[in-house]
N, C-alpha and C positions, 0 to 999 in steps of 0.2 A: 628763866628759861635756859635750857642746855643748848648751846650752839656749837656746831662744828663748821669751821671755815676751811675750804680746800683749795689748794693751788695745784692745777694739773701740771704734768711734767712736759718740758720741752725736749725730752730725751729723743723722741722719734724725729724731731726736727733736725737734731745735730748728729744722729747716729751714723750717717754716711759722711759727715763733714770732718775735715782735718784742721779745723780752726780752734780746737779745744784749748790750745795754749793761750788763746786770747779771751776765753770766756771765764768770767768770775761768778762763782756760785755764792749768792747772798740770800738771806731770808727775805721773802716777799714783803715789801714795804706796805702794800695795800692790806694784806691780811693783818700785819702787825698793828696798823692804825685802826682798822675796823675792830679788831679784838680789844684794843685799848678803849675805844668808845663804848663797846658793849659791856666791858667789865666796869667801866665808870658808871654805867647805867644799872649795874647790879646783876648782870647775867654771868653765867658760867660759860667759858669759851675754851675751845681747843682749836689749834691751828695745825693742819696737816699739809706740809709742803712735800708733795710727791716727787718734786725735782730732787730734793736732798735725801728724802727717806721714802723710797717706794714701799708700798704696802702689798704684800703678796696675797693676803686674804682680805681684800677690801670688803666683801660682803659681811664677813664675820666681824671685822673691825667696826663697820657702820652699825651693825646690829647691837654690838656690845656698847656702843657709845650712848645708846638710849637718847639720842639727840631729838630735841623738839624742832630744831631748825638746822638745815644744812645749806650753807652758802657756797657757791662755786663761782670764782672770778676767772674770766678767760678772754683771750683775744681771738680774732677771727680764725687763725689756723688751728686753734685748739677746740673748736666747737664740737667736732666728732667725739673727742675724748671727754669733754664736759658732759655731753649727752649720755655717754656710756656710764659715767659716774652717777648721773642723775637717775638713770634707769635702775642701777643697783640700789641706790638709796631709796627709791620708791618701793622696791621689792622688800627691802629689809626694814624700812621705817615707814610703813604705809600712812601713818598719821602725821608725820613730820612735814613742816613747811619747807619746800625746796625753792631756793632763791638763786637767781642768776644775776651776776653783775660783771662790770668791766666794759671794755671798749665794744666788743661785738654785741652783747645784749643791749647796750645803750643805743646802738645805731640800728639794730634789727630786732626790737623786742617782740613784735608779733610773730616773726619767723621762728625765733627761739622757742616761744610757747607752742607754736604749731608743730615743731619737729622734735621737741624734747619734753619730758614730763615735769617741767618746772611749774610751780604754782604762781610765781610772781617774778617779774624782772625789775631790777632797780636801774633806773636811767640816770646816768651821771654820778655825782658824788654820793657815796653810800654812808658816810659817817653818821648822819642824823637819820636817814631813811631806815637803815638796818635796825637801829635802836627802836624806832617807832614800830617796826614790824615785830620785833622781839617783845615789846611792851604790850602787844595785843591791840594796838590802835586799828580801827577798821580801815580797810583798803581805801575807801572813798575819802578818808580824811588824811591820807598820806600823800604828799606831793612827790611826783617823779617816779611813779611805778606803773607798770602794765600787768594785768592779770587776765585770766580767762574770763572774758565778758566785760572787761572794763579797763579804764586807763585814766590817769590824772596828768595834768600838764607837768612839764619839767619844773622841779622846784628851783627856787632862786639859789644861785651858787653861794657857797659859804664865803662870806667876806672877812670875818674875823678868824683868820687862819691861826692866829696866836692862841685861840681858844680850843683848838683841836686837842684830842687826847694824845698823850705820849705813846710811842710804840710799845706794844706788849712783848718785848724781846725775850722775856723769861719763858715764853711759850715755845721757843725754838732751841734745839740742841745745837749750840754753836760749834761743837766738835765736828758736825756734819758739813761745816762750811769753811774748813781749813784747807782749801785747795788753792795753791798759788797759781798765778797766771801772768801774762804779759802786763795786765793792768792792775794786778794786785800783788804787790811785793810783800805786804804784811797782812796776814789774815788772822781772824775772820774780818770781812769787810761788810759794813752796813750800807744799804741803799737808803738815802735820806733825801728830803725835799726842803728847799728854801721857799719855793713858790709853787703856785698852781696856775694853770692856764697859759695861753700863748696868744699874742696879738697878731702873729704872722698869718698869712693867708695862703700858704703853700697848697697847691691843688691836690697833692698826693697824700696829705697828712690828715688823719682824723682827729677831731677834738671831741669825741663822743662822751668823754667823762668830765674833763676839766674846762672845756669851753674856751672862748676867746678872751674872757675877762681875766687879766693877769693880777694875781693877788700874792703879795709877799709877806713873809713873817718878819717881825722886827729882829734886828741883829741879836738882841739879848735872848729872845725866845729861841731863835735858831741855834745859838751856841748852847743854850740849855739842853736842846735835843741832842747835840753832839756829845755833851758831857753825860747825858742819860745813856746814850749808846755805849760810850766808853766804859761807864760803870758796870754795864752788863757784859763786858768782855770783848767788845769790838776793838780792833787795833787800827782800823782805817775806815774810810767811808768814800762812797761815790755819790755825787749829786745827780739825781735822775730828773731834774727839772726840765721842762720843755724849753725854757729860756731863762737860765739863771741871770744873765746879764741884760735883761730887758731894760732895766734902769741901772746903768753901770755903776752909778754912785752908790746905790744900795748894796750891790754885790761887794764893792770895795769896803763899805762900812762893816759888812759881815766878816770879811777877811780880817779887818782891823780888830774886831771883837775877838776873833780866834787868837790873834797875837796878844791882845791885852790879857786874856785868861791863860795864856801859855798852854793851849790845848794839846799841842804836840801829837797830832794824828795826821799821817799822810793821807792825801785824798786825790780824787780824780774827777774829771768831767767827761765821761764817755758818751753821754747822750747827745753831745754836740752843742756848741754854742754858735751864735750867729756872728758872722764876720763884720756885720755893720753895727753891732751893739757892743763894741769893745774899744778900749783905748790903751795906751801904753801903761798908764798907771795901774790899770786892773791887773795886767800880767805881772807887773812888778810886785804888787801887794799879795796877789794870790800865790805866787811862788814863795814869798816870805812866809805865808801862812800854811805852807805844807803841800800845796797842789803841785804835783809833778807830771801829770799826764792829762791831756785834754784832746777833744775831738772837735772837728769843724764839719758841719754839713755843707760841703761845697756844692754838691750835686752835679754841676756842669761847668765847663770851661768856656761856655758861650754866653755872652751877655744877652743875646737874643733869646736863647732858651730860658735863661734865668728869669727874664721878663715875662715870658709866656707862662711859666709855672708859678708866677707871682711870689718868687722867692724873696724879693725885697733886698737883694744884694747884688754886688757887681764883682767882676773878676779883679778889678783894682782893689776893692776892699778886702778880698781874700788874700791877695799878695801882701797887703799891708799888715793884716792880722797875723799871718804866718811869720812875717819879719819880726814883729814884736814878741810873739811866743818863742821864737827861736832865740832871740836876744836874751831872754831870761831862763833859758835852759829847759824848756818843757819837752817831753816826748809828745809828738803830735801825730794823731790819727786823722785821716781824711776820708770822708764818705762821699762817694760819687754814684750817680745813677745812669743807667744805660736804657735808651728807648723812651725817653720822656716825650711828652706831646710835641709834635712838630719836629722831632729830631730827624736828622739825615745821617748818612754814613760819615759825612764831613764833620758834623758837629760832634759825633761820638769820638772821632779821631782827635778833634780839637780838645775834647775833655781829657782824653788819655795823655795828650802831649802837655796839657796844662798841669795835670797831676804830676807828671814827671818833672816839670819845671819848678814846682813848689818844693821848698825844702822841708818836706814832711817825712816822718819816719815810716809810716805805713799807710797804705791806701786800700780801700775796699770798694769794689765796683759791684753794684746790684742791679739786676734787671727790674725795671719798674713794674710794680704790681698794683692794680687798681683795687683798693680795699673799700669795703662797704662803709658808708658814712663820709666819703671824701668826694670833693667835686670831680676828681678824675674818674671815680667809679661811675658817676652820673654821666660824665662826658663820653665815656667809652661803653655806655650801657648796651649799645647795639653790637658791641664786639664780644660781650661776655656770654659764654655758652651756657644755656639752660640756667639763667640767673636765678630763677625761682626754685630750682631743684638742686643747685650746686651745693656740694657738701662742705666746701671751704676746708678741705683737709690740708695737710701740710703742703705748703707751696714748694713745688719742685719743677724742674724744667718741663715745659709742655705738659703740664698736668691736667690740661683741659679747662682751665679757668677762662681764658679769653684768647682771642685772635688779635694780635697787635695790628693797629690800622696801617702801619707803615713798614713793618718788618716781619719776616717769618721767624719762628723760634730758632731755626738754625742760624739765621743771620745775627740774632741777638746774642746767642751763645758764642758765636765766632768773634763778634765785636767785643764781648766781655773778656774772652781769652786774650785777644789782641791787646786790650787795655792793660791787663795784668802784665803781659810781656813787656809792653812799653814802659811800665813803671818799674817792675822788679828786675827786668833783664838788663839794666844799665850797669856796666862794670863800675862806674863811679859811685852808683848807689850801694853796691855790695861793699866796696871799700869803706865808704862813709859809715855804713851801718856797723861794720866790724869795729871800727874805731870807737863809735859812740857806745856800743853795747859793752865793749871792754871797759870803758870808763865808768859805766853805770853798774857793772857787775852782772849784767843781764844777758850775756852772750848766748847761753844755752837756750833760755826761754825765748829770746827774740828770734833766734835762728829757727826754732821750731815753729813759731808763729809765721815767719816769713815763708818758710817752705810750705806750710799748710795753706795759707791764704793765697800765696803768690803762684804756686805751681800745682801741688797735689790737690785734686778735687776742686778746682776753681768753680765749677758749676753746680756744686752740691748745695749751696745755701743762697736763697734768693729773697730772704726777708729784707725789709728796709733797714732794720737795725738789728 
């Protein structure tokens, strides 16, 4: 079967934003892994990453592909774009099977089929499911899909993650991904995974694809993938795991395997690691293995709020983790949220002051957004405007998604601006950043990032990550 896999572009999401200096462009890992699985099963595959390579004549390109299957993977904000692509595919390839996958289809399969011309939705991991669809297995015998007129239960999560196909990196033009950023000093950078799933219960986070069962690759298999990526031309990598350090000893073993093989690839952990799942040894070994930048999902500076959102972390753990990371010379990003359940003006200010007290290099404050498939979405269901009709277009200030139960949008925006001023407006912060960026040789890039996220257009980007 001829299969085309498409990654919609986040371009509209960031077109008004001034944080481009912090954004790394990498080939989509999900498409690379799905393409690898499909090719291993004997199918012909193309990957179209519209983020890196926009297609001006998409109708003509789809028609010329003569694809038997078109798969589109997308998150909630990209549903309108995915629908438009599916509509074009239906016009140009009337007999092709149109498949939706990713977080949003996994959490809202019936809605996706109702409002877009997809034939089938893959719920959860698609590595095996997509191959069965391409092989022509009847829908009734494929676990984890929904189609017009039927549905099967979610299939069991893949436990043998060592047996997954290697990424089909040769299907991407890596010249398109050579854009440096704050978090990518050596390009191109591969997004890679050591594990799938997350045991945490944070109320704002969806686990629509990988679930709560944490499954990790063996250190040997993991570093095999790193060497595979390096052989295809990547010069660095970023781990996109939901929780790389779930079992800290296993993360350490993987770092030791990198050292044993003398991998020599700089890497980052920008998706955020949990402050309660680290120890000093991890930071020491990760730094030796080439990790130079990491992020923490702090969310709040209030233990009361952290408990309410089921973060499973404390302020004290955050302070301790930052101390260890600073000791071993990491660049540190901190993620914080504004307007979490039960917040007050006082707890938001407490978070801003907490962020300023931590010795982190950069901080990002985001207004809380209730995403489909999360406990928070269900909790605030009564606040969501026209939930059955809402288009889930790009999240922007007061875009009509929901009414916060405790704050007006104006108050949330003002609180976020104030938090940025509290963090970035300190004279001692500016002096410290200049010294550190001079030492790292990143003064121009880091200044551009700081100006972008700290002052210009603060309210332009409200995504969680």
